[in-house]
C-alpha positions in Angstrom: 104.6 116.5 92.4 102.9 114.8 89.3 100.1 116.6 87.7 96.7 115.5 88.8 95.7 114.3 85.3 98.9 112.2 85.2 98.1 110.5 88.5 94.6 110.1 87.4 95.6 108.2 84.3 97.9 106.0 86.1 95.3 105.2 88.8 92.7 104.4 86.2 94.9 102.2 84.4 96.2 100.4 87.5 92.7 100.0 88.9 91.5 98.4 85.6 94.4 96.0 85.7 93.9 95.0 89.4 90.2 94.5 88.7 91.0 92.2 85.8 93.2 90.3 88.0 90.9 90.1 90.9 93.5 91.6 93.0 92.3 93.5 96.1 95.4 95.9 96.1 95.1 99.6 96.8 97.2 102.1 95.1 99.3 104.2 97.6 101.3 107.1 96.2 104.6 107.5 98.1 106.5 110.7 98.5 107.2 112.1 95.1 110.7 113.1 94.2 109.9 115.7 91.5 107.4 116.9 89.1 108.2 114.1 86.8 108.9 111.0 89.2 106.9 109.1 91.7 106.7 106.0 93.8 103.6 103.8 93.9 103.1 101.1 96.4 100.5 98.3 95.5 99.3 97.6 99.2 97.6 94.2 99.6 98.8 93.0 96.2 98.3 89.3 95.6 99.5 89.1 92.1 102.5 91.4 92.4 105.5 90.8 94.5 107.9 93.6 95.1 110.8 91.3 95.0 110.2 90.5 91.3 111.9 93.7 90.2 111.8 92.7 86.4 107.9 92.6 86.6 107.7 95.7 88.6 109.9 97.6 86.4 108.0 96.4 83.3 104.7 97.4 84.6 106.2 100.8 85.6 107.5 101.1 82.0 104.2 100.5 80.5 102.7 103.2 82.8 105.4 105.6 81.6 104.6 104.8 77.8 100.9 105.2 78.6 101.4 108.8 80.1 103.8 109.6 77.2 101.4 108.6 74.4 98.2 110.0 76.0 99.5 113.1 77.7 102.9 113.8 76.1 104.5 113.9 79.5 107.9 112.1 80.3 107.7 110.7 83.8 109.7 108.0 85.7 107.9 105.8 88.2 109.1 103.2 90.6 106.4 100.7 91.6 106.7 98.6 94.9 104.2 96.0 96.2 103.4 95.5 100.1 106.3 97.8 101.3 109.1 95.3 99.9 111.3 98.2 99.1 111.4 99.4 102.7 112.0 96.0 104.1 114.7 95.2 101.6 116.5 98.4 102.4 116.4 97.7 106.1 117.8 94.2 105.3 120.5 95.5 103.2 121.6 97.9 105.7 122.1 95.0 108.3 123.9 93.0 105.8 126.1 96.0 104.9 127.3 96.2 108.6 127.8 92.4 108.7 130.0 92.6 105.6 131.9 95.4 106.9 132.9 93.4 110.0 134.0 90.6 107.7 136.1 92.9 105.4 137.7 94.4 108.6 138.4 91.0 110.2 139.7 89.3 107.0 141.3 92.5 105.3 139.7 91.3 102.0 137.1 93.2 99.8 133.8 91.7 99.2 132.0 92.1 95.8 128.3 91.9 96.2 126.0 90.4 93.5 124.5 93.0 91.1 121.8 95.0 92.6 119.1 97.6 91.8 120.2 101.2 92.2 118.1 101.6 95.3 119.7 98.5 96.8 123.3 99.8 96.1 122.3 103.2 97.5 121.3 101.4 100.8 124.7 99.7 101.1 126.5 102.9 100.5 124.4 105.0 102.8 125.0 102.3 105.5 128.6 102.4 105.3 129.2 105.8 104.1 130.6 107.1 107.4 132.2 103.9 108.5 135.9 104.6 109.5 137.5 101.3 108.5 135.7 100.5 105.2 134.8 102.1 101.9 132.3 101.4 99.2 132.0 102.0 95.5 130.1 100.6 92.5 131.4 98.8 89.5 130.0 97.4 86.4 127.2 98.7 83.8 123.5 98.4 83.8 122.1 95.2 85.3 125.6 94.0 86.2 126.5 97.0 88.5 127.6 95.8 92.0 128.8 97.3 95.2 132.4 96.6 96.3 133.2 96.9 100.1 136.9 97.1 101.0 139.1 98.0 103.8 140.2 101.8 104.0 143.8 102.2 103.5 
């Protein structure tokens, strides 16, 4: 769980940004993974779209720098808008099952486009117990992708 003063600084900055934009979004803290990381969902955001991962990551990075400079704390934030991450995760799990059927039917591996870490995780989780296919990731950084292939 983040320290109250860290959360307060982040909320103050985000509220100022949203007020400047005239955006009615509300700041909702999601379940925090550790004392140094958290997820924030901008609910009702008009100017932020969770699907624009580059913008969301850039804003999270600015907040991380703000906390480091003002409070001397290293944190990691994940920003979402309007529950995009949850919807995207559900879509990817459906896609993973569809692709698994294709891999089984055609006995060929499928290479997905590069994805964010949480997207790759959704694919791996959806097919982790599948008896006929296996998944793994390859590539580095922004080019990391999931491969789905038949089990031998």
